[in-house]
C-alpha positions, 0 to 999 in steps of 0.5 A: 550513719547515712539516712536509711543505712545503719553502719556496723563495725564488725571485728573478726575474733580469733576463732573466725580467723581464715573463714569465708568472709560471710561466715566470719562476719556472721560470728562477729555480728550474730544479729545478721545471718550468713545468708543476709551477709552474703547478699550484703557483701555481693551488693557492695555493702561491706568495706574493709578498714582501708575503705576497699569494697569486699564483694566476694563472700568466699574471700577469707577474713583474718582475725583482728581485721575490722569490716564496716557493714552498711545495712539498709534500715527496713522501711517503716511500717505504715502503721504506728506502734499501738499500746495493745495488750499482749500476753508474752510467753517468751522473749529474748533478743531474737524472738518473741512468743505471744498467746494471741487473743481471738479478735486480733488481726495479725498484720495490716490488710485491707479493712484492718490498717491498724489495731493489729498484732504488728502494731502491738509488736512495734510498740512492745519491741520498740521497733526491734523486729525483723525487716524481712517480712516487709513493710506491712509484716515486720517480724511475722514468720507465720500467722493465725486467723483473726478469730483464732486464739493461741501461740505465735512466734515472731522474729526480732532479728533477720537471723531469727526470721530466716532460721524460723522460716526454714523450720516452717518450710521444712515442716519441723515446727510442732504446731497443735491446735485444740478444736471443738467440732460438730459431731464425733469423728469416726474413726476417733483419730486419723489423717486428712491429706488433701491439697488446699488452694483459693476456692474457685468459686469464692476467692475469700475462702480456701477449698480442697483443690486438685493441684493445690498446695499439699496439706496434711492434718493429723487429728485425735479425739480428746473428749466426746461432747454433746453432739460434738468432740474436742479434738487435737489437730497436729499440722504436718503442713501449715496452710491458710484455714487448714484445720477448718477446711480439713475438718469440715471436709470429713463432716466435722466442721468447727463450732461457730465457724462462719465460713466453713460450718453449718451450726446444728440445731442442737448447738444454736441455743448454746452458741447464742446463749454463750454469745460465741460467734467465732471458730472454736479453734485454739493454737495450744502447742508451739515447739521449735529449735531456737534459730540462734541458740539451737536449743529446743523450745516448746510452749503450751496454752490453755484454751481461752475462757470463751472456748472453755465455757463452750467445752464445759457447757457441751460436757454437761 
C-alpha cells in the first residue's frame, strides 16, 4: 500500500459477468459506490491483473477477473478523535444514527475546533467515516444546530454518503421536529413556503429573502400550552435555521430562541426558573431508505428532559 493510497483487490463474481466495469466493481466492492468507481476508473486508479490501466468505465468485465482499485485515503480530520458520549440509536457497517444532545456542535468551525460530533464519531467509529464530507466534515450528510437536540444520520462509507445525499437532495427524507412556540398558531395547522438565504443585514442569521433557496415547512399543533403551543414541523426542505425562521415569520417564534425570538413577559420567569436558554426544538423523527440495503428505516426520539420539563410547566 502506497502512502495515502489504499489498494483493494476486486474479484468479479459470476453474477457480474459482462456488466460495465463500474457496475461490476460496485458489486465486487460494495463499500464503494458506482459513481465513485466511475471517477476512480477515469482517473487511472484501476488496473487489471496484467497491470494495464483500465480507464473506460463502460468497458465490459469478465467473471473471475481481478482488478486492483487504488483508493486515495481521505485526508485526516484536523481534530483528533475524542471520547464524547453519544446516544447511538442504530448502527451498521454503512451508517450510524445518533440522538444528539443539545449543546453539541456537529462539525468543526471557527470557535469550535474540537468537542464536536465529528470528534465523537471519529472516536466511536474508529476512523470508519465517509471521506466525501472533506477534512472537517467526514461522514456528515446533514446537520442540526448546536442547541437543537435529536436525530441525525452520518455515513460510514462513501456509498452510503452518496445514497443519503441523493435522498436529502430529492427531499424524500422524513424529518419531523417538535417545537415549543410562543402563542398559538391560527390556523392550528398550515404550511410556510418562503425562500431562505443569509440575512442581508446580519450574515450570522438567516432570513426570508426573495430569490433565496425554496424552503417549505408543514406545521401542526399537537398541544395548546399557556400562551404557547407544542407543534410538529415536518420539513419538505432542509435549510439552515428553517423551522426557527419560518415559525418566527408567522408570529410564533420558538421559546428560548436567542436569534429569532423575543421572549414574552409571561414566559420569562418560566425560562429563568428552568434555566432554559436554547431554542425549544427537537428532531423527533427521521425516516429514510437504507442507501445500501434498500430497506425503509424510521426512528423516533422523545423530547429531552429540559424540553419536557418546559412543556410540563407550561401545561400546568
